[in-house]
N, C-alpha and C positions, 0 to 999 in steps of 0.2 A: 722282282725288284728288290725284295728284302734280302735274297741270297746275293745279289750283286752288291748290295750295301755291306754285307758281311765280308765279301772279298775286298772291297775298298777299304774298310776299316782295318782288316788284317794286313793289307799292304802298307798302310801308314805305320803300323807297329813293327813290321818285320823288315821294311825296305823293299825297293823294287827298281828294276832297270828302266831307264828312260832313253828312247831313241828319237830321232828327228825324221819327220816326213817332209819338212820344208825348212826354210831358214829359221822360222820361229814356231812352226807347227810341230807339236810333240805327240808322241804316242808312248804309253807305258805298257809294261807287261801286264799291268792290272786291267787296262782297257781290253787287251786281248783275252785275258782270262775271263772277264765278265762277259764278253761277247760270245766266246766259245760255250760258256755255261748256258747262256740264254738260247743260243742256237740249238744246243743239244736238247734242252728242255722242250723247246717248241717243236723240234723235229720228232721227238718222242710222242708228244701229245697231239700234234696237228701235222702229220706227215705230208698232207696234201696242200698245206698253206705255203704261200711265198714269203720271203724274208728280204728286207732291205735294212742294212745296218752300216754304221760308219766305217769300221775297220776292214771288214771282209766282203763288203759289197752286197749284191743281190743274189737271187736264186740262180741256179745254173742256166747259162744261155741255151736257148733251144727248147727248154722245158715248156709245157703248156701252161699259160698263165692261169692263176687261180683267182676266184672272186675275193679271196681272203689274203691279206698281206699284213705281216707284222713289221712295223717300222720302229727301230730302236737305236738309241745311242747308249752304249754300255757304260760310258763315263763322260758326261757332259761337264766341262770345266776342267779339262785335263791339265792345262797350264796351272790353274790354281792347285790342283791335286799334287802336281809335281813339285810345287814350291811349299807344300804344307799349308796352304790357305784353305780353311774349311768351308769352301763354297763350291760344291760339286754335287752331282746326282747321277742317277740312271733314269732313262726315259723310254717308255714303251707305248705304242699305240697299235690297235688293230683296225685296219681299213677293210671295209666291205664295199665292193664295187667302187673303189677309189675314194671313199669318204671315211674319215676316222669315226669310229663308233664307240670305242672303249679306250681309255687312257689311264696310265699310271706313271707317276714320277716320284722317286724316293730320294730324299736327302738323308743319308745315314748319320751325318754329324749332328743333326737336330732331331733325328728320328721322326721326320715329317713325311707322311705318305699322302700325296695328292692324287685323287682319282676323279674320273669323270666318265659318264656314260650318256650317250646322246638321248635327250629327252628325260633323263633321270636325275640330272643335277651334278654338281661337283662337290667334292668333300676333302677335308683335311683330317686324317686320322678318324674318319667316320663322322665328323662334324660338318654340316652344310657350309659351303663357301658362298659369299656374295661380294661382288666388286664394291668399291667405294662409291659414295654419292657425291663426291666433289664435282662441281659443275663449271669450274673456271680453270684455265690453264695456269694462271698466275698463282693459284692455290694448290697446284699439283706437284707431286714428286714423280719424276720421270726416270726411266732407265733405258739404256741402249747398250749396244755391243759393237765391237770392231772385228773385221775378218782378219785372218792370218796374213792377208796381203796388205795390211795397213801401212807397211813401210813404203809400198809402191803407190798407194792411192790415199794416203792419210790426210792430205790437205783438205779435200772436200768433206771427208768424214768428221774431222776435228772442227771444221768451220760450222757444220750443221749442229754439232754438239754445242758449240759456243752460241749459236743462234738461239737454241732452246734455253740456254742458261739465262738469257736476258728476258725470257718470256714465261718461265716456270718458277716455282719456288726453289727447286733444286733438281739436278740431274745426277744420276749415279751410273757407274759401269761396273757390274759385278763379275762378268766373265762366264756366265752360264745362261744361255738363252732359255733353256727349259725352266730354270728357277725364276728367271725374270717373268716369264709368262705365268707361272704359278703365283708369284707375288702380286701380279695384277689381279688375278682371280681372287686372291685373299684380301684385296683392298690395301695392300702395303704400298703399291704403286698405283698411280692413276693411268699411266700409259707406258708402253714399250714400243720402240721402233728399232729395226735393224735391217740391213741388206746383206747380200752375199751369204745367205743361209742355205741349209740343206734340209730335205724333208725330215730327217731324223732329229734335227734341232727343234722342230716346231710342231710336228704332227700331233703329239700328245698334248703339249701345252696349249695349243690353239683350241682344242676341244674343251679343255678344262676352263679356259676363259669364257668360251661360249656358254658353257653350262653354268657358270657362276653369274651369268647375266651381263657379260661384257660384249664387246664387239671386236671382230678381227677382220681386217681388209688388207689389201696391198698398200704400199706406201703412197700410191696415187689415189687411194680411196676406192679402188675397184674391188671386185670379188677376190677373196683370199684363195690362193693356190699354193699348196706347200711346195710345189716344184718350181715356183716362180722366183724363189730366193730372196724375197723381201716381204715385210709385213709391218703393220701397226696393230697392236692389241691395246685396248683401253677399256675403261669402265663404261664406255658408251657416251657419257655425258660430255667429255672433252674431246671426243674423237674428231669432230669437225674442225676444231681449233688446231689439232695436231696435223691433220691432212692439209689444212690451209697454210699452216706455218711451213711445212715442207715444200709446198708448191711455191710459196713466196720466196723461200730461200733459193730454190732452184732457178727461179726467174732472175733473181738478183745475181746469182752466181754466173748464170749464162751471160748476162750483160757485161759483167766484169771480164769474163773470158774473151769477149768480143772487142772490148775497149783497149 
């Protein structure tokens, strides 16, 4: 993760090429450079492990599955990075038998390394992390994110954002799901929700939230599944309020659609 951060900082200083994967979905040569470095490092150290990453996909099809899989996003917050906004990171998790056991997320602009190990706690630069103790939604600072398909489905996403604006102290949108999760773990946010996610967006951060004493579920309050593409992560104390608010919003939205 630290080496990925070095590549990201160097790119900001020297410049980099930006390409499009979709209408507003960007990929930079720095994304690819970070991913290739991570893949080469993992292949050298753990040649029998599987890999799932954003830009170059998973392990070769037809290969025997391993109990061990590395899930990583070489540059989370690519749009921010491409515009020079210093809110981005690299994210890495090791899954064993389908469950994340070790995680690391590094923000090179603040030199903050978030780590977590199942049963061993979560840490920021070696200092133990704990979620906040805020126990009311109206006293909470929330954060969310929007997918790259927001132009096609923005109405409902923005409406839910507005729904929370009237129920929380404030709502933010930073543009990096991995950092959003770390900030919940660090007590900087009380809760984070997002849908249309990928495993590399959340595998590491969800474990860090868990190990900091928080709670992670699906947006319906059911068990968290990194492949399900949606989640709520919170300090635990306001989790029920967030789940209920989303359920109430969806019920009201459905009624409006029918009327």
